[in-house]
N, C-alpha and C positions, 0 to 999 in steps of 0.2 A: 250800478244798474247789473245784471248777470250776462252774462255773456255764454251765444248758444254755441258757441266754440265754433262759429263759421259763420259768413255774411249771407244773407240770407237772398236761395236762387230761383225762387219761384214764387208767384200768388201767394199759393199755400202758408209757403215758407216766413216771407213776408208777413202774409197773415198772423202766422201764431210768432211768430217772432214780437208784435206788435203787442199781440194780447197778453203775452207773457210781462212784457214788459209794464203795460196797465196795470196786469196784476198783481206787479212788485212797489207803482208808487203805491196802490192802494193800500197797500199792508203798512207802508212805512208810513202812506196819510195816517190810516186806524193807529197803529201804536204810537203817533205823534197825538191824533185827540185824545186816544185814552188816558196818555199822558198829563194832559194840558186840565182834564177834567178829574183826574185824581188830586189834583194840585188844587184847583179849584174848590174839592170836597175839603181839603184838607185843610188852608186857608178861612173856609167857612166853618170847619169846625174851630180853628184857634181863636178866629173873631166871637165865635159864640163863647167859647171859655172866656176870652177875655171880658166881654160884656159880665157877666157872672163875677169875675172876679172884682171889676170897678162896681158892680149895684152891691154885692158882696161888702166892700167897703167903704162906700157912702153908706147905706145901713150902719156899719161899727162907729161912724164918724157923726150919727145920727141927721143924715141930709137925706132927705125923703125926695127930692129931685134937684134937678141942676141948675134951677133958678136959687134955691138956698147953700148950692155951693158956691155960689158967688160973693155971699156973706163973708164967707172965711179968708176968702183975701185979701 
């Protein structure tokens, strides 16, 4: 947390201090939230690519669906 340099000495100082602390917390939370959402999007994209790659491999192997894949074992 950021330090205002001195302890609040009045209600107005305390109010400003609390508002600054809350703003700092909100900014940190927003940054963390943005990071999490970015990672979720990246993971979703990787899963989409993985599904496509699996479908391509299955098509190359001549497997139409997953029930056909169990016959290859």
